[in-house]
C-alpha positions in Angstrom: 0.0 0.0 0.0 1.3 3.4 -1.0 0.5 6.2 1.5 1.2 9.9 1.1 2.4 11.1 4.5 0.7 14.0 6.1 2.6 17.2 7.1 2.3 16.5 10.8 3.7 13.0 10.4 6.6 14.3 8.4 7.4 17.1 10.8 7.3 14.9 13.8 9.5 12.2 12.2 11.7 14.4 10.0 15.1 13.4 11.4 14.5 9.7 10.9 12.7 10.2 7.5 15.6 12.4 6.2 18.1 9.8 7.3 16.3 7.2 5.1 15.6 9.5 2.2 19.2 10.7 2.0 20.4 7.1 1.5 19.2 7.3 -2.1 20.6 10.7 -2.9 24.1 12.0 -3.8 26.2 13.4 -0.9 24.9 16.7 0.4 27.9 19.0 -0.3 26.0 22.1 0.8 24.9 20.7 4.1 21.5 22.4 3.6 19.5 19.7 1.8 17.6 18.6 4.9 16.3 22.1 5.6 15.6 22.7 1.9 13.7 19.5 1.6 11.6 20.1 4.7 10.8 23.6 3.5 9.7 22.2 0.1 7.5 19.7 1.9 5.9 22.3 4.1 5.3 24.5 1.1 3.6 21.6 -0.8 6.3 21.3 -3.4 7.6 17.9 -2.4 5.6 14.9 -1.2 6.8 12.0 1.0 5.4 8.5 0.4 5.5 5.3 2.4 5.2 1.9 0.7 4.2 -0.8 3.1 2.9 -4.4 3.0 1.5 -6.3 6.0 2.2 -3.4 8.3 5.9 -3.5 7.3 7.7 -0.5 5.7 9.1 -1.4 2.4 10.3 2.0 1.0 10.2 5.7 1.5 10.0 8.0 -1.6 9.6 11.6 -2.5 8.0 13.2 -5.5 7.7 16.6 -7.0 5.9 18.1 -10.0 8.1 19.5 -12.7 6.7 21.8 -15.3 8.4 22.2 -18.6 8.3 26.0 -19.2 8.6 25.5 -23.0 5.6 23.2 -23.7 3.8 23.4 -20.3 4.0 19.6 -19.8 3.6 18.6 -16.1 5.5 15.5 -15.0 5.6 13.8 -11.6 9.3 13.3 -10.7 10.3 10.6 -8.3 13.0 12.6 -6.5 14.1 9.8 -4.2 13.3 6.2 -3.5 14.9 4.2 -0.7 14.2 0.6 -0.2 13.9 -0.7 3.3 13.0 -4.4 2.5 12.6 -6.5 -0.6 9.7 -5.3 -2.7 7.6 -7.8 -4.7 6.5 -7.2 -8.3 2.9 -6.9 -7.1 3.9 -4.2 -4.5 5.7 -2.3 -7.3 2.7 -2.5 -9.6 0.3 -1.4 -6.9 2.5 1.5 -5.9 2.8 2.6 -9.5 -0.9 2.3 -9.9 -1.5 4.6 -6.9 1.2 7.0 -7.9 -0.3 7.1 -11.5 -3.7 8.0 -10.1 -2.1 10.8 -8.0 -0.2 12.1 -11.0 -3.3 12.1 -13.2 -5.2 14.0 -10.5 -2.4 16.6 -10.6 -2.7 16.9 -14.4 0.7 15.2 -15.0 1.5 13.6 -18.3 4.2 11.2 -17.1 5.9 9.8 -14.0 9.7 10.2 -14.5 12.7 9.1 -12.5 16.5 9.2 -12.7 18.1 6.0 -11.6 20.9 3.5 -12.2 19.2 0.8 -10.1 18.7 -2.2 -12.3 15.7 -3.6 -10.4 13.9 -0.2 -10.8 14.7 0.0 -14.4 13.5 -3.6 -15.0 10.2 -2.9 -13.2 9.7 0.3 -15.1 10.2 -1.6 -18.3 7.7 -4.4 -17.2 5.2 -1.6 -16.5 5.5 -0.2 -20.0 7.9 2.6 -19.2 10.5 4.0 -21.6 13.9 2.9 -20.2 16.0 3.6 -23.2 16.4 7.3 -22.6 19.6 8.2 -20.9 20.2 11.1 -18.5 23.6 12.6 -19.0 25.3 14.5 -16.2 28.4 16.6 -16.6 30.1 18.5 -13.8 30.8 22.1 -14.5 
């Protein structure tokens, strides 16, 4: 079951949540990511999700809506996803279905994510996602 956490749940448990969330992100060189993320959450620009099964936490993820200023396309971006326990194909499918309904309600065209995790890439492919596009990142 995919559950969007409420602001009071997030604020009360932020230190523990951030520890888990940060496991799936690059190192925080600025030292301000935790505060920036919490501000974004409180402003409604970043959502926190809990994936659970049989009252057991499987993953914590965050999403944000990205708007392409050229064509106006809205996409739901999976900003982070941290696994806490093995996730079955059925749990992935159910989570995607719930996230897809949320994205549609937000007038989003796609759900997008950046990852090098083979399991996530394989699941996205099984669910009909385009996994051939490559994100290129160059330091400046």
